[in-house]
DSSP file (Angstrom, degrees, kcal/mol; ACC not computed):
  #  RESIDUE AA STRUCTURE BP1 BP2  ACC     N-H-->O    O-->H-N    N-H-->O    O-->H-N    TCO  KAPPA ALPHA  PHI   PSI    X-CA   Y-CA   Z-CA
    1    1 A X     >        0   0    0      0, 0.0     4,-2.3     0, 0.0     5,-0.2   0.000 360.0 360.0 360.0 -32.3   -4.8   -8.4  -16.5
    2    2 A X  H  >  +     0   0    0      1,-0.2     4,-2.8     2,-0.2     5,-0.2   0.902 360.0  53.0 -59.7 -40.7   -1.0   -7.6  -16.6
    3    3 A X  H  > S+     0   0    0      1,-0.2     4,-2.6     2,-0.2    -1,-0.2   0.896 108.4  49.9 -61.3 -40.4   -1.8   -4.1  -17.9
    4    4 A X  H  > S+     0   0    0      2,-0.2     4,-2.2     1,-0.2    -1,-0.2   0.913 112.3  47.5 -64.1 -43.5   -4.3   -3.5  -15.0
    5    5 A X  H  X S+     0   0    0     -4,-2.3     4,-2.3     2,-0.2    -2,-0.2   0.928 114.1  46.4 -64.1 -45.4   -1.6   -4.6  -12.4
    6    6 A X  H  X S+     0   0    0     -4,-2.8     4,-2.5     2,-0.2    -2,-0.2   0.904 111.8  51.2 -65.1 -41.2    1.1   -2.5  -14.0
    7    7 A X  H  X S+     0   0    0     -4,-2.6     4,-1.0    -5,-0.2    -1,-0.2   0.917 111.2  48.1 -62.3 -43.4   -1.2    0.6  -14.2
    8    8 A X  H  < S+     0   0    0     -4,-2.2     3,-0.5     1,-0.2     4,-0.4   0.908 111.8  49.5 -63.8 -42.1   -2.2    0.2  -10.5
    9    9 A X  H >< S+     0   0    0     -4,-2.3     3,-1.2     1,-0.2    -2,-0.2   0.892 109.0  52.4 -64.9 -39.3    1.5   -0.2   -9.5
   10   10 A X  H 3< S+     0   0    0     -4,-2.5    -1,-0.2     1,-0.2    -2,-0.2   0.715  96.6  69.8 -68.9 -19.6    2.4    3.0  -11.5
   11   11 A X  T 3<  +     0   0    0     -4,-1.0     2,-0.3    -3,-0.5    -1,-0.2   0.644  69.6 110.9 -73.4 -12.8   -0.3    4.9   -9.7
   12   12 A X    <   -     0   0    0     -3,-1.2    55,-0.0    -4,-0.4    56,-0.0  -0.482  59.4-155.8 -63.9 120.3    1.7    4.8   -6.5
   13   13 A X        +     0   0    0     -2,-0.3    -1,-0.2    72,-0.1     6,-0.1   0.601  56.9 106.8 -78.9  -9.7    2.7    8.4   -5.9
   14   14 A X  S    S-     0   0    0      1,-0.1     5,-0.1     4,-0.1     2,-0.1  -0.314  75.0-110.7 -71.4 149.9    5.8    7.6   -3.8
   15   15 A X    >   -     0   0    0      1,-0.1     3,-2.3     3,-0.1    -1,-0.1  -0.352  37.8-100.3 -70.8 161.5    9.3    7.9   -5.1
   16   16 A X  G >  S+     0   0    0      1,-0.3     3,-1.2     2,-0.2    -1,-0.1   0.807 121.0  60.8 -56.6 -31.6   11.3    4.7   -5.6
   17   17 A X  G 3  S+     0   0    0      1,-0.3    -1,-0.3     3,-0.0    27,-0.1   0.559 110.9  40.3 -75.9  -4.6   13.1    5.1   -2.3
   18   18 A X  G <  S+     0   0    0     -3,-2.3     2,-0.5     0, 0.0    -1,-0.3  -0.054  85.8 114.1-131.7  34.4    9.9    4.9   -0.4
   19   19 A X    <   +     0   0    0     -3,-1.2    45,-0.1     1,-0.1     3,-0.0  -0.919  35.3 179.9-105.2 129.6    7.9    2.2   -2.2
   20   20 A X        +     0   0    0     -2,-0.5     2,-0.4    43,-0.2    -1,-0.1   0.040  65.2  72.4-119.2  24.2    7.2   -0.9   -0.3
   21   21 A X        +     0   0    0      1,-0.1    16,-0.3   -12,-0.1     3,-0.1  -0.938  51.4 177.4-134.7 113.5    5.3   -2.8   -3.0
   22   22 A X        -     0   0    0     14,-2.9     2,-0.3    -2,-0.4    15,-0.2   0.832  68.6  -2.5 -83.8 -36.2    7.6   -4.1   -5.8
   23   23 A X  E     -A   36   0A   0     13,-1.5    13,-2.6   -14,-0.0     2,-0.4  -0.996  62.2-124.7-155.9 153.3    4.9   -5.9   -7.7
   24   24 A X  E     -A   35   0A   0     -2,-0.3    11,-0.3    11,-0.2     3,-0.1  -0.847  16.5-176.4 -97.8 135.4    1.2   -6.8   -7.7
   25   25 A X  E    S+     0   0A   0      9,-2.8     2,-0.3    -2,-0.4    10,-0.2   0.657  72.2   5.7-104.2 -22.0    0.3  -10.4   -7.9
   26   26 A X  E     -A   34   0A   0      8,-1.6     8,-2.3   -21,-0.1    -1,-0.4  -0.982  60.2-175.2-157.3 153.6   -3.5  -10.0   -8.0
   27   27 A X  E     -A   33   0A   0     -2,-0.3     2,-0.6     6,-0.2     6,-0.2  -0.935  17.0-171.3-153.7 125.0   -6.0   -7.1   -8.1
   28   28 A X  E >>  -A   32   0A   0      4,-3.4     3,-3.0    -2,-0.3     4,-1.6  -0.934  48.9-116.6-107.2 100.1   -9.8   -6.9   -7.9
   29   29 A X  T 34 S-     0   0    0     -2,-0.6    48,-0.1     1,-0.3    44,-0.1  -0.049  90.7  -0.9 -48.1 126.6  -10.1   -3.2   -8.8
   30   30 A X  T 34 S+     0   0    0     42,-1.6    -1,-0.3    41,-0.2    43,-0.1   0.380 132.0  61.0  78.3  -4.2  -11.6   -1.3   -5.9
   31   31 A X  T <4 S-     0   0    0     -3,-3.0    80,-3.1     1,-0.4     2,-0.3   0.767 105.7 -23.3-119.3 -59.8  -12.0   -4.4   -3.7
   32   32 A X  E  <  -AB  28 110A   0     -4,-1.6    -4,-3.4    78,-0.2    -1,-0.4  -0.989  48.1-176.2-156.9 161.3   -8.7   -6.2   -2.9
   33   33 A X  E     -AB  27 109A   0     76,-2.4    76,-2.2    -2,-0.3     2,-0.4  -0.991  15.2-145.4-157.7 161.3   -5.2   -6.8   -3.9
   34   34 A X  E     +AB  26 108A   0     -8,-2.3    -9,-2.8    -2,-0.3    -8,-1.6  -0.998  24.9 169.7-131.1 134.7   -2.0   -8.8   -3.2
   35   35 A X  E     -AB  24 107A   0     72,-2.8    72,-2.6    -2,-0.4     2,-0.3  -0.860  20.3-135.0-137.7 173.0    1.5   -7.5   -3.6
   36   36 A X  E     -AB  23 106A   0    -13,-2.6   -14,-2.9    -2,-0.3   -13,-1.5  -0.954   9.9-170.8-132.7 151.2    5.1   -8.3   -2.8
   37   37 A X  E     - B   0 105A   0     68,-2.0    68,-3.4    -2,-0.3     2,-0.6  -0.974  14.2-147.8-141.0 126.3    8.1   -6.5   -1.5
   38   38 A X  E     - B   0 104A   0     -2,-0.4     2,-0.7    66,-0.2    66,-0.2  -0.841  17.1-135.4 -94.8 122.3   11.6   -7.9   -1.3
   39   39 A X        -     0   0    0     64,-2.6    63,-3.7    -2,-0.6     2,-0.2  -0.682  26.0-152.5 -77.8 114.1   13.6   -6.6    1.6
   40   40 A X    >   -     0   0    0     -2,-0.7     3,-1.4    61,-0.2    61,-0.1  -0.614  18.4-127.2 -91.0 148.7   17.0   -5.8    0.1
   41   41 A X  T 3  S+     0   0    0      1,-0.3    -1,-0.1    -2,-0.2    60,-0.1   0.732 106.6  56.8 -66.4 -22.6   20.2   -5.9    2.1
   42   42 A X  T 3  S+     0   0    0      4,-0.0    -1,-0.3     3,-0.0     5,-0.1   0.273  71.9 138.2 -95.7  12.8   21.2   -2.4    1.1
   43   43 A X    X>  -     0   0    0     -3,-1.4     3,-1.3     1,-0.1     4,-0.5  -0.343  57.4-130.9 -59.3 135.4   18.0   -0.7    2.3
   44   44 A X  G >4 S+     0   0    0      1,-0.3     3,-0.8     2,-0.2     4,-0.3   0.831 103.7  54.9 -58.2 -35.9   18.9    2.6    4.0
   45   45 A X  G >> S+     0   0    0      1,-0.2     4,-0.6     2,-0.1     3,-0.5   0.666  93.7  69.5 -76.5 -15.9   16.8    1.9    7.1
   46   46 A X  G <4 S+     0   0    0     -3,-1.3     3,-0.3     1,-0.2    -1,-0.2   0.747  82.2  73.2 -74.8 -22.4   18.5   -1.4    7.8
   47   47 A X  G << S+     0   0    0     -3,-0.8    -1,-0.2    -4,-0.5     3,-0.2   0.859 113.6  23.5 -60.5 -35.2   21.8    0.2    8.8
   48   48 A X  T <4 S+     0   0    0     -3,-0.5     3,-0.3    -4,-0.3     2,-0.3   0.398 102.2  89.6-111.5   2.6   20.3    1.4   12.1
   49   49 A X  S  < S-     0   0    0     -4,-0.6     6,-2.8     1,-0.3    -1,-0.2  -0.673 120.5 -24.9-133.0  79.6   17.4   -1.0   12.6
   50   50 A X  S >  S-     0   0    0      4,-0.4     3,-2.3    -2,-0.3    -1,-0.3   0.683  72.4-136.5-119.8 139.9   19.2   -3.0   14.1
   51   51 A X  T 3  S+     0   0    0     -3,-0.3    -4,-0.1     1,-0.3    -3,-0.1  -0.271  97.5   9.0 -54.8 130.5   23.0   -3.1   13.6
   52   52 A X  T 3  S+     0   0    0     -5,-0.1    -1,-0.3    -3,-0.0    -5,-0.1   0.197 135.8  50.0  84.6 -17.3   24.1   -6.7   13.4
   53   53 A X  S <  S-     0   0    0     -3,-2.3    -2,-0.1    -7,-0.2    -1,-0.0  -0.415  80.7-168.9-148.1  63.9   20.5   -7.9   13.3
   54   54 A X        +     0   0    0    -13,-0.0    -4,-0.4    -7,-0.0    47,-0.4  -0.281  11.8 166.2 -66.7 139.0   18.7   -5.9   10.6
   55   55 A X        -     0   0    0     -6,-2.8     2,-0.3   -10,-0.2    45,-0.2  -0.992  42.1-100.3-149.4 150.6   14.9   -6.1   10.2
   56   56 A X        -     0   0    0     43,-3.4    43,-0.5    -2,-0.3     5,-0.1  -0.490  48.2-110.9 -67.5 126.3   12.3   -4.1    8.5
   57   57 A X    >>  -     0   0    0     -2,-0.3     4,-1.2     1,-0.1     3,-1.1  -0.285  17.9-125.6 -59.8 143.0   10.6   -1.7   10.9
   58   58 A X  H 3> S+     0   0    0      1,-0.3     4,-2.0     2,-0.2     3,-0.3   0.845 110.1  62.0 -56.9 -35.5    7.0   -2.6   11.7
   59   59 A X  H 3> S+     0   0    0      1,-0.2     4,-2.0     2,-0.2    -1,-0.3   0.816 101.8  52.3 -63.4 -28.9    5.9    0.9   10.7
   60   60 A X  H <> S+     0   0    0     -3,-1.1     4,-2.2     2,-0.2    -1,-0.2   0.782 103.9  56.0 -78.3 -26.4    7.2    0.1    7.2
   61   61 A X  H  X S+     0   0    0     -4,-1.2     4,-1.8    -3,-0.3    -2,-0.2   0.905 109.6  47.2 -64.0 -41.2    5.1   -3.1    7.1
   62   62 A X  H  X S+     0   0    0     -4,-2.0     4,-2.5     2,-0.2    -2,-0.2   0.914 109.8  52.9 -64.6 -42.8    2.1   -0.8    7.8
   63   63 A X  H  X S+     0   0    0     -4,-2.0     4,-2.9     1,-0.2    -2,-0.2   0.893 105.8  54.0 -60.2 -40.2    3.2    1.6    5.1
   64   64 A X  H  X S+     0   0    0     -4,-2.2     4,-2.3     1,-0.2    -1,-0.2   0.923 109.7  48.0 -59.6 -43.5    3.4   -1.3    2.6
   65   65 A X  H  X S+     0   0    0     -4,-1.8     4,-2.6     2,-0.2    -2,-0.2   0.901 111.8  49.4 -62.6 -41.5   -0.2   -2.2    3.5
   66   66 A X  H  X S+     0   0    0     -4,-2.5     4,-2.4     2,-0.2    -2,-0.2   0.903 110.3  50.7 -65.5 -41.3   -1.3    1.5    3.2
   67   67 A X  H  X S+     0   0    0     -4,-2.9     4,-2.0     2,-0.2    -2,-0.2   0.931 112.8  45.6 -62.5 -44.9    0.4    1.8   -0.2
   68   68 A X  H  X S+     0   0    0     -4,-2.3     4,-2.5     2,-0.2    -2,-0.2   0.921 111.1  52.8 -64.8 -42.8   -1.3   -1.4   -1.5
   69   69 A X  H  X S+     0   0    0     -4,-2.6     4,-2.8     1,-0.2    -1,-0.2   0.896 108.4  51.9 -59.1 -39.9   -4.7   -0.3   -0.1
   70   70 A X  H  X S+     0   0    0     -4,-2.4     4,-2.7     2,-0.2    -1,-0.2   0.913 109.1  49.1 -62.6 -43.0   -4.2    3.0   -2.0
   71   71 A X  H  X S+     0   0    0     -4,-2.0     4,-0.8     2,-0.2    -2,-0.2   0.916 112.9  47.6 -62.9 -42.1   -3.5    1.2   -5.2
   72   72 A X  H >< S+     0   0    0     -4,-2.5   -42,-1.6     1,-0.2     3,-0.8   0.947 114.6  45.8 -64.0 -47.9   -6.6   -1.0   -4.7
   73   73 A X  H >< S+     0   0    0     -4,-2.8     3,-1.3     1,-0.2    -2,-0.2   0.904 111.9  50.9 -62.6 -42.3   -8.9    2.0   -3.9
   74   74 A X  H 3< S+     0   0    0     -4,-2.7    -1,-0.2     1,-0.3    -2,-0.2   0.620 101.1  64.4 -73.8 -11.3   -7.6    4.1   -6.8
   75   75 A X  T <<  +     0   0    0     -4,-0.8     2,-0.4    -3,-0.8    -1,-0.3   0.488  67.2 122.3 -90.5  -2.5   -8.2    1.3   -9.3
   76   76 A X    X   -     0   0    0     -3,-1.3     3,-1.2    -4,-0.3   -46,-0.1  -0.456  54.1-153.0 -62.0 115.7  -12.0    1.3   -8.7
   77   77 A X  T 3  S+     0   0    0     -2,-0.4    -1,-0.2     1,-0.2     4,-0.1   0.758  88.5  51.2 -68.0 -23.7  -13.3    2.0  -12.3
   78   78 A X  T 3  S+     0   0    0      1,-0.1     2,-0.4     2,-0.1    -1,-0.2   0.480 104.5  63.2 -93.2  -1.2  -16.5    3.6  -11.3
   79   79 A X  S <  S-     0   0    0     -3,-1.2     3,-0.1    -6,-0.1    -1,-0.1  -0.986  85.5-120.8-126.8 127.9  -15.0    6.1   -8.8
   80   80 A X        -     0   0    0     -2,-0.4    64,-0.1     1,-0.1    -5,-0.1  -0.389  42.4 -98.6 -63.0 139.3  -12.5    8.9   -9.9
   81   81 A X        -     0   0    0     -7,-0.2     2,-0.3     1,-0.1    63,-0.2  -0.286  38.3-117.2 -58.8 142.8   -9.2    8.5   -8.1
   82   82 A X    >   -     0   0    0     61,-0.1     3,-0.6    -3,-0.1     2,-0.2  -0.598  25.4-122.8 -80.6 142.1   -8.8   10.8   -5.1
   83   83 A X  E 3  S+C  142   0A   0     59,-2.9    59,-3.1    -2,-0.3    -1,-0.1  -0.573  88.2   9.3 -81.0 149.0   -6.1   13.4   -5.2
   84   84 A X  E 3  S-     0   0A   0     -2,-0.2    -1,-0.2    57,-0.2     2,-0.2   0.839  81.0-168.6  54.6  40.9   -3.4   13.5   -2.5
   85   85 A X  E <   +     0   0A   0     -3,-0.6     2,-0.3    56,-0.1    56,-0.2  -0.440  14.6 169.8 -65.1 127.3   -4.4   10.1   -1.0
   86   86 A X  E     -C  140   0A   0     54,-2.6    54,-2.5    -2,-0.2     2,-0.4  -0.948  42.1 -99.2-139.5 156.1   -2.7    9.7    2.4
   87   87 A X  E     +C  139   0A   0     -2,-0.3    52,-0.2    52,-0.2     3,-0.1  -0.645  45.7 162.9 -72.2 125.8   -2.7    7.4    5.4
   88   88 A X  E     +     0   0A   0     50,-3.0     2,-0.3    -2,-0.4    51,-0.2   0.563  53.6  23.1-126.0 -13.9   -4.7    9.2    8.1
   89   89 A X  E     -C  138   0A   0     49,-1.5    49,-2.4     2,-0.0     2,-0.4  -0.991  52.5-162.7-156.4 148.1   -5.7    6.7   10.7
   90   90 A X  E     +C  137   0A   0     -2,-0.3     2,-0.3    47,-0.2    47,-0.2  -0.976  11.9 174.5-129.5 143.7   -4.8    3.3   12.2
   91   91 A X  E     +C  136   0A   0     45,-2.8    45,-2.5    -2,-0.4    -2,-0.0  -0.980  62.3   9.5-142.7 154.3   -6.7    0.9   14.3
   92   92 A X  E    S+     0   0A   0     -2,-0.3     2,-0.3    43,-0.2    -1,-0.1   0.817  76.5 178.0  49.5  41.2   -6.2   -2.6   15.6
   93   93 A X  E     -     0   0A   0     42,-0.2     2,-0.4    43,-0.1    42,-0.2  -0.589   7.0-179.0 -78.5 132.5   -2.5   -2.7   14.6
   94   94 A X  E     -C  134   0A   0     40,-2.7    40,-1.9    -2,-0.3     2,-0.7  -0.976  17.3-162.2-134.8 121.8   -0.6   -5.8   15.5
   95   95 A X  E     +C  133   0A   0     -2,-0.4    38,-0.3    38,-0.2    37,-0.1  -0.911  19.8 167.9 -99.5 111.1    3.1   -6.4   14.7
   96   96 A X        -     0   0    0     36,-2.2     2,-0.3    -2,-0.7    37,-0.2   0.483  59.2 -18.9-106.8  -6.8    3.4  -10.1   15.0
   97   97 A X        -     0   0    0     35,-1.4     2,-0.3    33,-0.0    35,-0.1  -0.886  67.0-104.8-173.2-160.4    6.8  -10.7   13.5
   98   98 A X        -     0   0    0     -2,-0.3     2,-0.4    29,-0.1   -41,-0.1  -0.904  11.8-128.0-145.9 171.1    9.5   -9.2   11.3
   99   99 A X        -     0   0    0    -43,-0.5   -43,-3.4    -2,-0.3     2,-0.2  -0.990  24.1-163.2-126.4 136.3   11.0   -9.3    7.8
  100  100 A X    >   -     0   0    0     -2,-0.4     3,-2.3   -45,-0.2   -61,-0.3  -0.699  39.5 -67.6-114.8 164.7   14.8   -9.5    7.3
  101  101 A X  T 3  S+     0   0    0    -47,-0.4   -61,-0.2     1,-0.3    -1,-0.1  -0.237 122.2  24.5 -52.8 136.7   17.0   -8.9    4.3
  102  102 A X  T 3  S+     0   0    0    -63,-3.7     2,-0.3     1,-0.3    -1,-0.3   0.269  96.6 117.8  90.2 -10.8   16.4  -11.4    1.5
  103  103 A X    <   -     0   0    0     -3,-2.3   -64,-2.6   -64,-0.2     2,-0.5  -0.665  60.1-133.8 -92.6 146.4   12.8  -12.2    2.7
  104  104 A X  E     -B   38   0A   0     -2,-0.3    24,-0.6   -66,-0.2     2,-0.5  -0.862  14.0-150.4 -99.7 126.3    9.8  -11.5    0.6
  105  105 A X  E     -BD  37 127A   0    -68,-3.4   -68,-2.0    -2,-0.5     2,-0.6  -0.851   4.4-153.4 -96.2 125.5    6.9   -9.8    2.3
  106  106 A X  E     -BD  36 126A   0     20,-3.0    20,-2.0    -2,-0.5     2,-0.4  -0.904  15.5-164.7-100.7 118.7    3.4  -10.7    0.9
  107  107 A X  E     -BD  35 125A   0    -72,-2.6   -72,-2.8    -2,-0.6     2,-0.4  -0.852   6.3-170.3-108.5 136.7    1.0   -7.8    1.5
  108  108 A X  E     -BD  34 124A   0     16,-2.6    16,-2.2    -2,-0.4     2,-0.4  -0.971   4.3-179.5-126.0 143.7   -2.8   -8.0    1.2
  109  109 A X  E     -BD  33 123A   0    -76,-2.2   -76,-2.4    -2,-0.4     2,-0.4  -0.998   5.5-175.6-141.6 138.1   -5.3   -5.2    1.3
  110  110 A X  E     -BD  32 122A   0     12,-2.4    12,-2.6    -2,-0.4     2,-0.5  -1.000  27.4-125.9-133.1 135.7   -9.1   -5.2    1.1
  111  111 A X  E     + D   0 121A   0    -80,-3.1    10,-0.3    -2,-0.4     3,-0.1  -0.669  26.3 179.1 -80.2 123.6  -11.3   -2.2    1.0
  112  112 A X  E     -     0   0A   0      8,-2.3     2,-0.3    -2,-0.5     9,-0.2   0.579  60.7 -11.7-103.3 -12.5  -13.9   -2.4    3.7
  113  113 A X  E     - D   0 120A   0      7,-1.5     7,-3.2     2,-0.0     2,-0.3  -0.937  48.3-152.9-178.7 157.6  -15.7    0.8    3.2
  114  114 A X  E     + D   0 119A   0     -2,-0.3     2,-0.3     5,-0.2     5,-0.2  -0.996  11.1 174.3-139.6 141.4  -15.8    4.2    1.5
  115  115 A X  E >   - D   0 118A   0      3,-2.1     3,-2.0    -2,-0.3     2,-0.3  -0.828  64.5 -59.5-148.3 106.4  -17.4    7.5    2.6
  116  116 A X  T 3  S-     0   0    0     -2,-0.3    -1,-0.1     1,-0.3     0, 0.0  -0.398 124.6  -7.3  58.7-119.3  -16.8   10.5    0.5
  117  117 A X  T 3  S+     0   0    0     -2,-0.3    24,-1.8    -3,-0.1     2,-0.4   0.212 118.0  95.2 -94.4  14.7  -13.1   11.1    0.5
  118  118 A X  E <   -DE 115 140A   0     -3,-2.0    -3,-2.1    22,-0.2     2,-0.4  -0.868  51.3-169.7-109.2 141.0  -12.4    8.4    3.1
  119  119 A X  E     -DE 114 139A   0     20,-2.8    20,-3.0    -2,-0.4     2,-0.4  -0.996   6.1-159.2-128.3 126.0  -11.3    4.9    2.3
  120  120 A X  E     +DE 113 138A   0     -7,-3.2    -8,-2.3    -2,-0.4    -7,-1.5  -0.867  18.2 173.4-105.3 140.7  -11.2    2.2    5.0
  121  121 A X  E     -DE 111 137A   0     16,-2.6    16,-2.8    -2,-0.4     2,-0.5  -0.975  30.3-138.8-144.2 155.4   -9.1   -0.9    4.5
  122  122 A X  E     -DE 110 136A   0    -12,-2.6   -12,-2.4    -2,-0.3     2,-0.3  -0.969  32.1-177.4-111.4 131.4   -7.9   -4.1    6.2
  123  123 A X  E     +DE 109 135A   0     12,-2.9    12,-2.1    -2,-0.5     2,-0.3  -0.903  10.4 177.0-130.4 156.6   -4.3   -4.9    5.5
  124  124 A X  E     -DE 108 134A   0    -16,-2.2   -16,-2.6    -2,-0.3     2,-0.3  -0.979  12.4-154.2-151.1 161.7   -1.9   -7.7    6.4
  125  125 A X  E     -DE 107 133A   0      8,-2.2     7,-3.2    -2,-0.3     8,-1.5  -0.996  11.6-174.5-138.8 143.5    1.7   -8.8    5.7
  126  126 A X  E     -DE 106 131A   0    -20,-2.0   -20,-3.0    -2,-0.3     2,-0.4  -0.980  13.3-156.8-137.7 148.9    3.2  -12.3    5.8
  127  127 A X  E >  S-DE 105 130A   0      3,-2.5     3,-1.8    -2,-0.3   -22,-0.1  -0.997  85.2 -12.0-125.2 125.0    6.7  -13.6    5.4
  128  128 A X  T 3  S-     0   0    0    -24,-0.6    -1,-0.1    -2,-0.4     3,-0.1   0.898 130.7 -54.6  50.4  45.2    7.1  -17.3    4.4
  129  129 A X  T 3  S+     0   0    0      1,-0.2     2,-0.5    -3,-0.1    -1,-0.3   0.618 113.1 122.1  65.4  15.7    3.4  -17.8    5.1
  130  130 A X  E <   - E   0 127A   0     -3,-1.8    -3,-2.5     2,-0.0    -1,-0.2  -0.948  67.1-122.6-109.7 122.5    3.7  -16.5    8.7
  131  131 A X  E     + E   0 126A   0     -2,-0.5    -5,-0.3    -5,-0.2     3,-0.1  -0.432  36.7 167.9 -64.1 126.6    1.5  -13.5    9.5
  132  132 A X  E     +     0   0A   0     -7,-3.2   -36,-2.2     1,-0.3   -35,-1.4   0.547  61.0  18.8-117.8 -12.9    3.7  -10.6   10.6
  133  133 A X  E     +CE  95 125A   0     -8,-1.5    -8,-2.2   -38,-0.3    -1,-0.3  -0.966  51.1 177.2-158.7 140.2    1.3   -7.6   10.6
  134  134 A X  E     +CE  94 124A   0    -40,-1.9   -40,-2.7    -2,-0.3     2,-0.3  -0.984  17.3 156.2-137.0 149.5   -2.4   -6.8   10.6
  135  135 A X  E     - E   0 123A   0    -12,-2.1   -12,-2.9    -2,-0.3     2,-0.4  -0.982  35.9-136.4-164.2 156.3   -4.1   -3.5   10.7
  136  136 A X  E     +CE  91 122A   0    -45,-2.5   -45,-2.8    -2,-0.3     2,-0.3  -0.977  38.3 177.3-112.6 134.9   -7.2   -1.5    9.9
  137  137 A X  E     -CE  90 121A   0    -16,-2.8   -16,-2.6    -2,-0.4     2,-0.4  -0.928  26.6-139.8-140.3 162.8   -6.5    1.8    8.3
  138  138 A X  E     -CE  89 120A   0    -49,-2.4   -50,-3.0    -2,-0.3   -49,-1.5  -0.984  13.2-166.6-122.8 133.2   -8.1    4.9    6.8
  139  139 A X  E     -CE  87 119A   0    -20,-3.0   -20,-2.8    -2,-0.4     2,-0.3  -0.890   8.8-168.5-110.3 146.7   -6.9    6.7    3.8
  140  140 A X  E     +CE  86 118A   0    -54,-2.5   -54,-2.6    -2,-0.4     2,-0.3  -0.987  11.4 160.8-136.8 150.8   -8.2   10.2    2.9
  141  141 A X  E     -     0   0A   0    -24,-1.8     2,-0.3    -2,-0.3   -57,-0.2  -0.845  37.3 -91.0-149.5-175.3   -7.8   12.4   -0.2
  142  142 A X  E     -C   83   0A   0    -59,-3.1   -59,-2.9    -2,-0.3   -57,-0.1  -0.801  45.2-100.3-105.7 148.2   -9.3   15.3   -2.0
  143  143 A X        -     0   0    0     -2,-0.3   -61,-0.1   -61,-0.2     3,-0.1  -0.425  49.7-102.2 -62.6 140.5  -11.9   15.1   -4.6
  144  144 A X        -     0   0    0    -63,-0.2    -1,-0.1   -64,-0.1     2,-0.1  -0.320  41.0 -98.5 -64.0 148.9  -10.3   15.3   -8.0
  145  145 A X        -     0   0    0      1,-0.1    -1,-0.1    -3,-0.1     3,-0.1  -0.422  47.3-100.4 -65.6 140.6  -10.7   18.7   -9.8
  146  146 A X        -     0   0    0      1,-0.1     2,-0.1    -2,-0.1    -1,-0.1  -0.343  40.7-106.3 -62.8 143.6  -13.5   18.7  -12.3
  147  147 A X        -     0   0    0     -3,-0.1     2,-0.4     1,-0.0    -1,-0.1  -0.452  33.7-145.1 -68.8 141.1  -12.4   18.3  -15.9
  148  148 A X        -     0   0    0     -2,-0.1     2,-0.4    -3,-0.1    -1,-0.0  -0.833   9.4-126.0-108.5 149.6  -12.6   21.4  -17.9
  149  149 A X    >   -     0   0    0     -2,-0.4     3,-1.6     1,-0.1     2,-0.1  -0.754  29.2-110.8 -93.4 139.1  -13.5   21.6  -21.6
  150  150 A X  T 3  S+     0   0    0     -2,-0.4     3,-0.1     1,-0.2    -1,-0.1  -0.421 101.5  22.7 -65.2 139.8  -11.2   23.3  -23.9
  151  151 A X  T 3  S+     0   0    0      1,-0.3    -1,-0.2    -2,-0.1     2,-0.2   0.374  94.8 118.3  87.1  -5.5  -12.5   26.5  -25.3
  152  152 A X    <         0   0    0     -3,-1.6    -1,-0.3     1,-0.2    -4,-0.0  -0.616 360.0 360.0 -89.5 154.5  -15.0   27.1  -22.5
  153  153 A X              0   0    0     -2,-0.2    -1,-0.2    -3,-0.1    -3,-0.0   0.448 360.0 360.0 131.9 360.0  -14.8   30.1  -20.3
């Protein structure tokens, strides 16, 4: 199972400075997953949000949920991963709290539907077992290019 978790985490296309999932703690490929993110005191965004009282912006809590939802969706073994998967729609977003430096954010995502190149998910984030964000979101991507056989053409 560790290999599956590591492979899913490595599938995240974001650079290290924009990853909001440090590790996966559980994964049901294509269905649901749980991950964690530790808010570090040296995060670039904390300097201005807010000076003297730093907290992780709510939009980054949503991004953490979207990243985890993408990993869950892309891990479905019976469906080829979508190229260029991106967050494209948000619904029912609620920011109920915040995360501060030194706190661990537990992110959960479950895939609620798929239609072609669209993936719908429900996501949430909690700090110390207190819910701080919930959202429904849509990810969209491009169908992967068909594999070509060597020597054909």
